[in-house]
N, C-alpha and C positions, 0 to 999 in steps of 0.2 A: 504495498499499498504507500509506502513512503517516494517510492519509483513513482507513482500512478497522481499522488498529493505536491507533485513538482510541476505539474502542466495541468492539475485540474481542479475546482476546486465546486464546492456543496456537494459533496458523494455522500452520494446516500443507500442504505441498501436497498434494494428491492424486496418487496415480499416476495419469500420462497414458494408459496401456494398459489401467486399470479402466476408468477413461472412459469409454472410445473400445467398450470390450467393452460399458459398460454401454447407452451412446446408441445404439446398434449396433440393441439388443433394444427400443427404443422407437417407436410409430409416431407421425406428425406427421398431424393432420386440421386441415380448415377447418369451419366450424361458424357457423349461427346462434344464438342465445342466446335462449332461450324465454323468458325475462325482461324481457331489453332490447329484443329482435330484430334485433342489431348482428349485423355479421360477426363472425367473428375466428379466429383458426388457437392452435392448443394441443396439447396431452396429453390422454390420458385418466388420470384418479389412482388410476383402481386397477390399471391394466397399469406406470403408474411403481411402484404399491406393490410389486406382485411383482419391480421390477429391484432400488429401494431406499426401502424401509420409511420412510426417517426424511425423503424430500422429501415425503412427504403428510402433512394435516392433518385430521383428522377431528372434525366436530362430532353433535351428534344426527342427523342429516337426510342430510348430502353428506359427500365427500373430496374437497379439492383439491390443490394442487399448490404447494408454496413456489416463487417463481418468484425 
C-alpha cells in the first residue's frame, strides 16, 4: 500500500461482497486478436460496462476495460 499511496489518494476499501456479486455477473473468454493474431483471455467491455461502467474506457471506435 505504501507504493500505491505515493501516487494515489483517498484510497478506500470496496465492500468485498459487492465485488463478488459484480464478478459473478461477468464471463471470461478465450479469444484470438484479429489485429495481433495472439491468443488471449479476458472479458468483454460491453458486459463489464453493464456491471461497472467506471471500469470501461471508450474512444471513437472501441471500448476497453481498465485493467
